[in-house]
N, C-alpha and C positions, 0 to 999 in steps of 0.2 A: 533468604534475602525477602524482601521486598517487592511488589510488585511497582513500587514505584521506579525501585533500584532495575528490576528489569528489565525496563521500558526504557529507560535510560542508557542505559548497557547496548541493548537492540538496537534505541539511535544513532547513535555512534558507532556500533559497528555498520550500518547502514549510510551513514554521514562518509565513511573514509571508504567504502566501495565504490558508493556514486559518484560524480561528481556537481556540482550545483546544476548543471542542465540539464539535468534526470533527474534528480531527488532536493525537489522544495517542498518546505513548509509552508503553510497557510498562515501568515501572521494575522490575517483578518479574523480570525478563528480563533475562539478561547477553547477550544479543545488544541490535543494532540493530532494534527491531522496535515499529514503527505502525498506528496502526486510523483510518482514514482514513472515517468515518461520515456519508452521505449519508442526510438524514433530510428529503425531502420530505412522507410522509404517514408515521404511527406504524405501520402494516403495511404496509406497503413501505420502509420501511429497509434500505438495505443499507451494509454493514461492506464494507472494504476492509482486510486486515492487509498489511502489507508490510515484511519481516524484510531488511536491509538488512549480508546475508554478509562476510563477507571477503574481497578483490578482485574486488567490486560499487564502480562497473560498467565495470572494463577487462577480466576475466577471469572473471568468474560473472554470471550472470542475480539480480534481486531476488527474493527468492519471498516469493509471494503467498496469498493465501488468503482467496476470498473468501465472507463470509456474508451468508446474504440467503433464510431459508427459503422463500418467496415466490415465489422464481425459481426456474422447474423447464424441464424440456425445452431448445426450441427459441432463448430467448433466451436462460441460461442458460449455452449452447453459443455464441451468440454473444460474451458479453461472453468468455467464457474466450478466445478465440480473438483478442479485441482485444490481449488483456492480453497473452498469449503472440508474439503478434505485435511487439507495444513493447518485453517485455523480453526 
C-alpha cells in the first residue's frame, strides 16, 4: 500500500471515531492538517494539531503540535514523550 492510501484510511478512521466538533480539518492549509480537541472542562482543553505530511506513515513521521496553555512542566513533557514514541 502507498502512503497516500494509508493516510486516507487513517483519516477516514479518525473521521468515524470523532465528531465534527472534536475533529476538524484546517481548510485554509495546503497540507492535510487536522485538529483534535479534547474539551473536558473549558479551562482544561487540549488541542492536538496533526499534519499528515507527504510520506507519512511509511517514510516520514506525522507532525504534531500540542495546544494546552495550562499544561506545563512534567505533565507536558510526559505527553510529548508519549506522542514521540507513537510517531
